[in-house]
DONU-768957 format. One record per residue (C-alpha): z, y, x; residue number from 1; residue in three letters. Coordinates in steps of 0.2 Angstrom, whole numbers, plus 2048, in hexadecimal, padded with zeros to 3 digits. Layout:
DONU-768957
Z; Y; X; NUM; ALA
...
//
This chain:
DONU-768957
756; 6B6; 398; 1; MET
747; 6BD; 38E; 2; GLN
749; 6CE; 396; 3; LEU
749; 6C6; 3A8; 4; VAL
739; 6BC; 3A3; 5; ALA
730; 6CB; 39D; 6; VAL
734; 6D5; 3AC; 7; SER
72E; 6C8; 3B8; 8; ILE
71E; 6C5; 3AE; 9; CYS
71A; 6D8; 3AD; 10; VAL
71E; 6DB; 3BF; 11; LEU
713; 6CC; 3C4; 12; PHE
705; 6D2; 3BA; 13; ILE
706; 6E4; 3C1; 14; LEU
707; 6DE; 3D2; 15; TRP
6F7; 6D4; 3D0; 16; LEU
6EE; 6E3; 3C8; 17; PHE
6F4; 6EE; 3D7; 18; VAL
6EE; 6E2; 3E4; 19; ARG
6DD; 6E0; 3DC; 20; ASP
6DA; 6F3; 3DC; 21; HIS
6D2; 6F0; 3ED; 22; LYS
6CE; 6DD; 3ED; 23; LEU
6C5; 6DD; 3DC; 24; ARG
6C2; 6EF; 3D8; 25; PRO
6BD; 6F5; 3C6; 26; MET
6AE; 6FF; 3CC; 27; THR
6AB; 709; 3BC; 28; SER
6B5; 70F; 3AC; 29; TRP
6A9; 704; 3A2; 30; GLY
6B1; 6F4; 3A9; 31; LEU
6C2; 6F9; 3A2; 32; TRP
6B9; 6F9; 391; 33; VAL
6B2; 6E8; 394; 34; VAL
6C3; 6E2; 39A; 35; LEU
6CB; 6E8; 389; 36; ALA
6BD; 6DF; 380; 37; TRP
6C0; 6CF; 389; 38; VAL
6D2; 6D0; 386; 39; TRP
6D0; 6D1; 374; 40; ILE
6C3; 6C3; 374; 41; LEU
6CF; 6B8; 37E; 42; GLY
6DF; 6BC; 375; 43; SER
6E2; 6C4; 364; 44; ARG
6DC; 6D2; 359; 45; HIS
6E5; 6E2; 35D; 46; VAL
6EC; 6E2; 34B; 47; SER
6F4; 6D2; 34F; 48; SER
6FC; 6D8; 35E; 49; TRP
703; 6E7; 355; 50; LEU
708; 6DF; 344; 51; GLY
709; 6CC; 349; 52; GLY
703; 6C6; 339; 53; ALA
6F2; 6BE; 33E; 54; ALA
6F5; 6AC; 339; 55; ARG
6FB; 6B1; 328; 56; GLU
6EC; 6BB; 325; 57; LEU
6E0; 6AE; 32C; 58; GLU
6E6; 6A2; 31F; 59; SER
6DD; 6AC; 311; 60; GLU
6CA; 6AB; 30F; 61; PRO
6C9; 6BE; 30B; 62; PHE
6CD; 6C2; 31D; 63; VAL
6BC; 6BB; 322; 64; PHE
6B3; 6C5; 315; 65; LEU
6BC; 6D6; 317; 66; GLU
6C3; 6D6; 328; 67; GLY
6D1; 6E1; 32F; 68; ASN
6CD; 6F4; 32E; 69; PRO
6D7; 6F8; 33D; 70; PHE
6CF; 6EB; 348; 71; ASP
6BE; 6F1; 341; 72; ARG
6C2; 702; 347; 73; ASN
6C7; 6FC; 358; 74; VAL
6B7; 6F2; 35A; 75; TYR
6AD; 701; 355; 76; PHE
6B6; 70C; 362; 77; ILE
6B3; 6FF; 370; 78; MET
6A1; 6FD; 36B; 79; ILE
69D; 70F; 36C; 80; ILE
6A7; 711; 37D; 81; SER
69D; 702; 384; 82; GLY
68D; 709; 37E; 83; ALA
690; 71A; 386; 84; ILE
695; 711; 396; 85; ALA
685; 707; 396; 86; LEU
679; 715; 391; 87; LEU
681; 720; 39E; 88; TRP
67A; 715; 3AC; 89; ARG
668; 715; 3A5; 90; LYS
665; 702; 3A7; 91; PRO
654; 6FB; 3A9; 92; ASP
651; 6F4; 398; 93; TRP
641; 6EB; 39C; 94; LYS
64A; 6E1; 3AA; 95; LYS
659; 6DD; 39E; 96; ILE
64D; 6D7; 391; 97; PHE
643; 6CD; 39D; 98; ASP
653; 6C4; 3A3; 99; SER
653; 6B9; 394; 100; ASN
647; 6BD; 386; 101; ARG
64C; 6AE; 37C; 102; TRP
65E; 6B5; 37B; 103; PHE
658; 6C5; 374; 104; PHE
64C; 6BC; 368; 105; ALA
65C; 6B2; 362; 106; PHE
666; 6C2; 361; 107; PHE
659; 6CB; 357; 108; ILE
656; 6BC; 34C; 109; TYR
669; 6BC; 348; 110; CYS
668; 6CE; 343; 111; GLY
659; 6CA; 337; 112; ILE
662; 6BB; 330; 113; SER
66F; 6C8; 329; 114; VAL
662; 6CB; 31B; 115; LEU
664; 6BA; 313; 116; TRP
677; 6B8; 315; 117; SER
681; 6B7; 305; 118; ASP
68B; 6C5; 30B; 119; PHE
67F; 6D0; 315; 120; PRO
68B; 6DE; 319; 121; PHE
698; 6D3; 320; 122; VAL
68B; 6CA; 32B; 123; SER
684; 6DB; 331; 124; LEU
696; 6E0; 336; 125; LYS
697; 6D0; 340; 126; ARG
686; 6D2; 348; 127; TRP
68B; 6E4; 34D; 128; ILE
69A; 6DC; 356; 129; LYS
68F; 6D0; 35E; 130; GLU
685; 6DF; 364; 131; ALA
695; 6E6; 36B; 132; GLY
697; 6D6; 374; 133; ASN
686; 6D8; 37C; 134; LEU
689; 6EA; 381; 135; ILE
699; 6E4; 38B; 136; MET
68F; 6D7; 394; 137; ILE
681; 6E3; 398; 138; LEU
68E; 6EE; 3A0; 139; ILE
693; 6E0; 3AC; 140; LEU
681; 6DB; 3B0; 141; VAL
67B; 6EC; 3B3; 142; THR
689; 6F1; 3BF; 143; GLU
684; 6F4; 3D1; 144; LYS
68D; 6E4; 3D6; 145; ASN
68E; 6DA; 3C6; 146; SER
696; 6CB; 3CF; 147; ILE
6A5; 6D6; 3D5; 148; THR
6A6; 6DE; 3C4; 149; ALA
6A7; 6CD; 3BB; 150; THR
6B3; 6C7; 3C7; 151; ARG
6BE; 6D6; 3C5; 152; ALA
6BE; 6D6; 3B2; 153; VAL
6C2; 6C3; 3B0; 154; PHE
6CF; 6C3; 3BE; 155; ALA
6D9; 6D1; 3B5; 156; ARG
6D7; 6C8; 3A4; 157; TYR
6DE; 6B8; 3AC; 158; ALA
6EC; 6C2; 3B3; 159; TYR
6F1; 6C7; 3A2; 160; LEU
6ED; 6B8; 397; 161; ALA
6F4; 6AA; 3A2; 162; ILE
706; 6B2; 3A7; 163; PRO
708; 6B9; 395; 164; LEU
704; 6A8; 38D; 165; SER
711; 6A0; 398; 166; VAL
71D; 6AD; 393; 167; LEU
71A; 6AC; 381; 168; PHE
71B; 699; 380; 169; ILE
72B; 698; 38A; 170; MET
735; 6A7; 384; 171; TYR
72D; 6AE; 374; 172; PHE
729; 6A0; 368; 173; PRO
725; 6AC; 359; 174; ASP
716; 6B2; 363; 175; ILE
712; 6A3; 36E; 176; GLY
714; 695; 361; 177; TRP
70E; 692; 34F; 178; TYR
711; 686; 341; 179; ASP
701; 67E; 33B; 180; ARG
709; 679; 32A; 181; GLY
711; 66B; 322; 182; GLU
702; 65F; 325; 183; ALA
706; 660; 338; 184; TRP
715; 658; 341; 185; GLU
71A; 667; 34B; 186; SER
716; 678; 351; 187; ALA
70A; 67B; 35F; 188; VAL
708; 688; 36C; 189; CYS
6FB; 696; 36C; 190; SER
700; 6A2; 37B; 191; GLY
6F7; 6B3; 37A; 192; VAL
6EB; 6AB; 36D; 193; THR
6ED; 6A6; 35B; 194; THR
6EB; 693; 35B; 195; GLU
6EB; 685; 368; 196; LYS
6D8; 682; 369; 197; ASN
6D6; 695; 36E; 198; GLN
6E4; 693; 37B; 199; LEU
6DB; 684; 382; 200; GLY
6CB; 68E; 383; 201; LEU
6D3; 69C; 38C; 202; VAL
6DC; 691; 398; 203; THR
6CC; 687; 39C; 204; PHE
6C2; 697; 39F; 205; ILE
6D0; 69F; 3AA; 206; CYS
6D3; 68F; 3B3; 207; GLY
6C0; 68D; 3B7; 208; LEU
6BF; 69F; 3BD; 209; PHE
6CF; 69E; 3C8; 210; LEU
6C8; 68E; 3D0; 211; VAL
6B8; 698; 3D4; 212; TRP
6C2; 6A7; 3DA; 213; ASP
6CD; 69C; 3E5; 214; LEU
6BE; 694; 3ED; 215; ILE
6B6; 6A5; 3F1; 216; GLN
6C7; 6AC; 3F8; 217; THR
6C9; 69C; 403; 218; SER
6B8; 69D; 40B; 219; VAL
6B9; 6B0; 40E; 220; ALA
6B9; 6B4; 421; 221; ARG
6CA; 6BE; 41F; 222; LYS
6D4; 6B2; 414; 223; LYS
6E2; 6BB; 40A; 224; ASP
6F0; 6AE; 40A; 225; LEU
6F9; 6B8; 3FC; 226; VAL
6EA; 6B8; 3F1; 227; ASP
6E8; 6A5; 3F4; 228; LEU
6FA; 6A3; 3EF; 229; LEU
6F9; 6AD; 3DF; 230; THR
6E9; 6A3; 3DA; 231; ARG
6F3; 693; 3DD; 232; GLY
701; 699; 3D2; 233; VAL
6F5; 69F; 3C4; 234; LEU
6ED; 68E; 3C4; 235; LEU
6FD; 685; 3C3; 236; LEU
700; 68F; 3B3; 237; MET
6EF; 68A; 3AD; 238; VAL
6F3; 678; 3AF; 239; VAL
703; 67A; 3A5; 240; TRP
6FA; 683; 397; 241; LEU
6EC; 677; 396; 242; VAL
6FA; 669; 394; 243; TYR
703; 674; 387; 244; MET
6F4; 678; 37D; 245; ALA
6F0; 665; 37B; 246; LYS
6DD; 669; 37A; 247; SER
6D3; 65A; 380; 248; SER
6C3; 664; 380; 249; THR
6CA; 672; 38B; 250; ALA
6D1; 665; 397; 251; LEU
6C0; 65C; 399; 252; VAL
6B6; 66C; 39A; 253; CYS
6C2; 672; 3A8; 254; LEU
6C0; 662; 3B2; 255; ILE
6AD; 662; 3AF; 256; LEU
6AC; 674; 3B5; 257; GLY
6B7; 672; 3C4; 258; THR
6AD; 663; 3C9; 259; GLY
69D; 66E; 3C9; 260; ILE
6A5; 67C; 3D3; 261; LEU
6AC; 670; 3E0; 262; LEU
69D; 664; 3E3; 263; PHE
68E; 66F; 3DF; 264; MET
68D; 676; 3F1; 265; ASN
68C; 664; 3F8; 266; ARG
67A; 65F; 3FC; 267; PRO
67A; 64F; 3F1; 268; PHE
680; 658; 3E1; 269; PHE
675; 667; 3E5; 270; LYS
666; 65C; 3E6; 271; ARG
66A; 655; 3D4; 272; GLN
668; 666; 3CD; 273; VAL
655; 664; 3CF; 274; ARG
656; 657; 3C2; 275; TYR
661; 660; 3B5; 276; ILE
654; 65E; 3A8; 277; GLY
654; 64B; 3AA; 278; THR
667; 64B; 3AA; 279; TYR
667; 655; 39A; 280; ALA
65B; 649; 391; 281; LEU
666; 63A; 397; 282; VAL
676; 643; 391; 283; SER
66E; 646; 380; 284; GLY
66A; 633; 37F; 285; LEU
67B; 62E; 384; 286; LEU
683; 639; 376; 287; VAL
677; 631; 36A; 288; PHE
67D; 620; 370; 289; LEU
68F; 625; 36F; 290; VAL
68D; 629; 35C; 291; TRP
681; 61B; 358; 292; SER
689; 60B; 360; 293; VAL
699; 605; 359; 294; PRO
6A8; 604; 365; 295; GLY
6A1; 611; 372; 296; ILE
6A8; 620; 369; 297; LEU
6B9; 618; 367; 298; ASP
6BA; 615; 37A; 299; SER
6B4; 627; 37E; 300; VAL
6C1; 62F; 372; 301; THR
6CF; 624; 379; 302; ASP
6CB; 62A; 38B; 303; ILE
6CC; 63D; 385; 304; VAL
6DB; 63A; 37A; 305; GLY
6D3; 63C; 369; 306; ARG
6D1; 631; 35A; 307; ASP
6C0; 62A; 354; 308; LYS
6BD; 639; 348; 309; THR
6C1; 646; 356; 310; LEU
6D0; 64C; 34C; 311; THR
6C6; 64D; 33C; 312; GLY
6B7; 655; 343; 313; ARG
6AB; 647; 33E; 314; THR
6B0; 649; 32C; 315; ASP
6AE; 65B; 32C; 316; ILE
69C; 659; 334; 317; TRP
698; 64D; 326; 318; ALA
69D; 659; 318; 319; ASP
694; 668; 320; 320; LEU
683; 65E; 322; 321; LEU
683; 65C; 310; 322; LYS
684; 66E; 30C; 323; GLU
674; 675; 304; 324; PRO
66F; 682; 311; 325; VAL
65D; 688; 315; 326; ASN
659; 67B; 323; 327; PRO
64D; 688; 32B; 328; LEU
657; 698; 32A; 329; LEU
669; 693; 326; 330; GLY
675; 69E; 31D; 331; THR
673; 6AE; 327; 332; GLY
67D; 6B4; 336; 333; PHE
68E; 6AD; 336; 334; GLN
68C; 6AC; 323; 335; GLY
691; 69A; 320; 336; PHE
6A4; 69C; 320; 337; TRP
6A4; 6AA; 313; 338; LEU
6A8; 6AA; 300; 339; GLY
6A8; 69A; 2F6; 340; ASN
6A4; 68F; 304; 341; ARG
6B3; 695; 30E; 342; MET
6BF; 693; 2FF; 343; GLU
6B9; 682; 2FC; 344; TYR
6BC; 67C; 30E; 345; TYR
6CD; 685; 30E; 346; PHE
6D2; 67B; 2FF; 347; ASP
6CB; 66A; 305; 348; LYS
6D3; 669; 316; 349; TYR
6E6; 66A; 31A; 350; VAL
6E1; 676; 328; 351; PHE
6D7; 686; 325; 352; HIS
6C5; 682; 32A; 353; LEU
6BC; 691; 331; 354; THR
6AF; 689; 33C; 355; GLN
6A4; 679; 33D; 356; ALA
6AD; 673; 34D; 357; HIS
69C; 671; 355; 358; ASN
692; 67F; 35B; 359; GLY
681; 677; 358; 360; TYR
685; 673; 346; 361; LEU
68C; 684; 344; 362; GLU
67C; 68C; 34A; 363; THR
672; 682; 33E; 364; TYR
67D; 687; 32F; 365; LEU
67B; 699; 333; 366; ASN
66A; 69A; 33B; 367; GLY
661; 68A; 336; 368; GLY
655; 680; 341; 369; LEU
64D; 690; 346; 370; LEU
65E; 696; 34D; 371; GLY
662; 686; 355; 372; VAL
650; 686; 35E; 373; GLY
653; 697; 365; 374; LEU
664; 692; 36B; 375; LEU
65D; 683; 374; 376; ILE
650; 68E; 37C; 377; ALA
65E; 69A; 382; 378; ILE
667; 68B; 38A; 379; ILE
657; 684; 392; 380; ILE
651; 695; 39A; 381; VAL
663; 699; 39F; 382; THR
665; 687; 3A7; 383; GLY
654; 68A; 3B1; 384; ARG
65A; 69B; 3B7; 385; LYS
66B; 694; 3BD; 386; LEU
663; 685; 3C5; 387; LYS
65A; 691; 3D1; 388; LYS
66A; 69A; 3D5; 389; GLU
673; 689; 3D8; 390; VAL
665; 684; 3E4; 391; LEU
666; 694; 3EE; 392; ARG
679; 691; 3EF; 393; GLU
67F; 6A0; 3E5; 394; SER
691; 69E; 3E2; 395; SER
690; 6A9; 3D2; 396; PHE
681; 69F; 3CC; 397; GLY
68B; 68F; 3CE; 398; ILE
69A; 696; 3C4; 399; LEU
68E; 69B; 3B6; 400; LEU
686; 68A; 3B6; 401; PHE
697; 682; 3B5; 402; ALA
69C; 68D; 3A6; 403; PHE
68B; 689; 39E; 404; LEU
68D; 676; 3A0; 405; VAL
69F; 677; 39A; 406; ALA
69A; 682; 38B; 407; ALA
68D; 675; 385; 408; LEU
69A; 668; 385; 409; PHE
6A7; 673; 37D; 410; TYR
69C; 677; 36E; 411; ASN
69B; 664; 36A; 412; CYS
6AC; 666; 362; 413; THR
6AF; 679; 360; 414; GLU
6A3; 686; 359; 415; ALA
6A1; 694; 366; 416; MET
68F; 699; 366; 417; PHE
68B; 6AB; 360; 418; SER
69D; 6AF; 35D; 419; LYS
6AA; 6BB; 364; 420; LEU
6B2; 6B0; 371; 421; ASN
6B3; 6AF; 384; 422; LEU
6A8; 69F; 385; 423; LEU
699; 6A7; 37C; 424; TRP
69C; 6B7; 386; 425; PHE
69A; 6AD; 397; 426; LEU
68B; 6A4; 390; 427; MET
682; 6B5; 38C; 428; VAL
687; 6BB; 39E; 429; ILE
67F; 6AB; 3A4; 430; ALA
670; 6AE; 399; 431; ALA
66D; 6BF; 39F; 432; LEU
671; 6BC; 3B1; 433; TYR
663; 6C4; 3BB; 434; TYR
664; 6C3; 3CE; 435; PRO
65C; 6D4; 3D1; 436; ARG
66B; 6DB; 3C8; 437; PHE
677; 6D3; 3D4; 438; HIS
67F; 6D6; 3E5; 439; ASP
68A; 6CB; 3EE; 440; SER
69D; 6CC; 3EF; 441; LEU
6A5; 6D9; 3FA; 442; PRO
6AB; 6D6; 40B; 443; LYS
6BB; 6CE; 40D; 444; GLY
6BA; 6C5; 3FD; 445; ILE
6AD; 6B7; 3FE; 446; ALA
69B; 6B2; 402; 447; PRO
68F; 6B0; 3F4; 448; ASP
67D; 6AA; 3F9; 449; VAL
67C; 6A0; 409; 450; ARG
68B; 6A9; 410; 451; GLY
684; 6BB; 40D; 452; ASN
690; 6C8; 407; 453; ARG
//
């Protein structure tokens, strides 16, 4: 039965790739480098696929200090390949820098913060990987038609991640499931990733992208019914995977993002975008009330299927806020979860804690108040930019806006800012989104701005 399932899955993926050769073309070899990078960010390290021992290694603090030499070489080769692809097209660096100066200020600050890390060489290696992340994103935004390029890359990633996750969960439990230890009642599924929260993130991102892609296909002048059917099948897989991942955060973000995609083109909702700053302030006040007024938090957590401590997160946040970090500068780029602090939290909790489970707190721990301030500046500038795109009815702008809003919510319970993951990858695309770089979608696929193609 496993052989039959593998054969069907592989043939389905190959068929999708062949069909998209014309529908969603990969217009340069650099996009294949980006696809490989996105695949690693949204699944597992290459060494894990080859050796299958990722979870055992992740249970040891030294892995976060030393890393894996094989994976390091893979990243190095990909970064060099991406840099060649980017430099070959001779991009306009001034336009790139002007697209979001606050992002580049944050990126440079992260590089400088390596100097006060307890492990500067480790932080430097991680910052170089972040530079590789930026290179891959710049390949996308400097394409002649970056909307088509982004769509092509993420469509192919979804073709791999979604069917393979279903295959591994159903027929290969050694790959698609993992045991969280004696403290947990049962094993949980991970699909192509290494743990359930990552699977939830992948399904949320793929699901939101597929909903957008389905909308674009359905409004095209020449509707491709087979394409619509395949999107429907993939979305059914996404729904099943979200259920299997049991990630409340991913589910809420998927619903939130889908709502934005479906309703943002309607006049009433589009008018509300003009007051996004007011809504952001009100949302902040509501969050404050939820945490301050007894009883409200219990009601909210009951609705989303969590306990009052958000599965232990509030206890983690209380411990982390007691850490004696430099309040202005933090511990250096991704420097908090290293050395003695890592060993201490590994021993304290029954699970192996490797993040603050809050992106804003994580940014404070690594970059201090200065890092948090720069991050907030990025969010504000990006929000203003996407607000204009939404008001001019850019379908791609609406997609990026949906991802930005969902990412801000997602980081309330998971630390995703300034790390190698798909959500941060998409946030940086949104931050560097610059209309002068972009064209519309090709004929036969979908309209973009006010019906133009």
